[in-house]
Phi, psi and omega in degrees: 000146179233174177204151177223148177249128181247130173250133179253108177270357180282159183282004180220169181296132180261136172260120182246125176240123174257142179253106184274142181282138175280096182060222185273350187276105182296339182273359177242134184258136174275321183190151173249132180244129183239136175220155175255138174239116186286159187299142178071003185250170170232156179214142175262124185254123179252144179225155192279004181235179185275326189238153180248135181265330185192179180205159167224130182233124182237132180224117172283144177214107188064233178267004179257155174232122179262136180231143171230132177212153180202139179222129178281142176237355180212139180289143183084000175290167177309311179294314174311310178294324177298313184292326192249354176251354180249140176263339183234147182222139178247138182246127181212148176269139174235176172301336181262008179123221187264123178249131177234124182237141178255147179201169178245000000 
């Protein structure tokens, strides 16, 4: 079982969906887990596997909706490493849209 902590610095609730990897096969998904993270809050999202293959994060803002997404298709890539070597993630709105950063 794994978990990630998401901190929402955006001014609206962020909907976070994590896609857990089915065993060691990066092309196979075991589950999609969705949680809401209120503005200024953090949430721990637990998932049934050890690794995460991808994410979709959506934040409404005024009449706009910002989305960030990423899915790994090969082990060891920059995205795969970001998702699976970091325990904490920050969600923020920037001039270019929605920024998601990983850290420990």
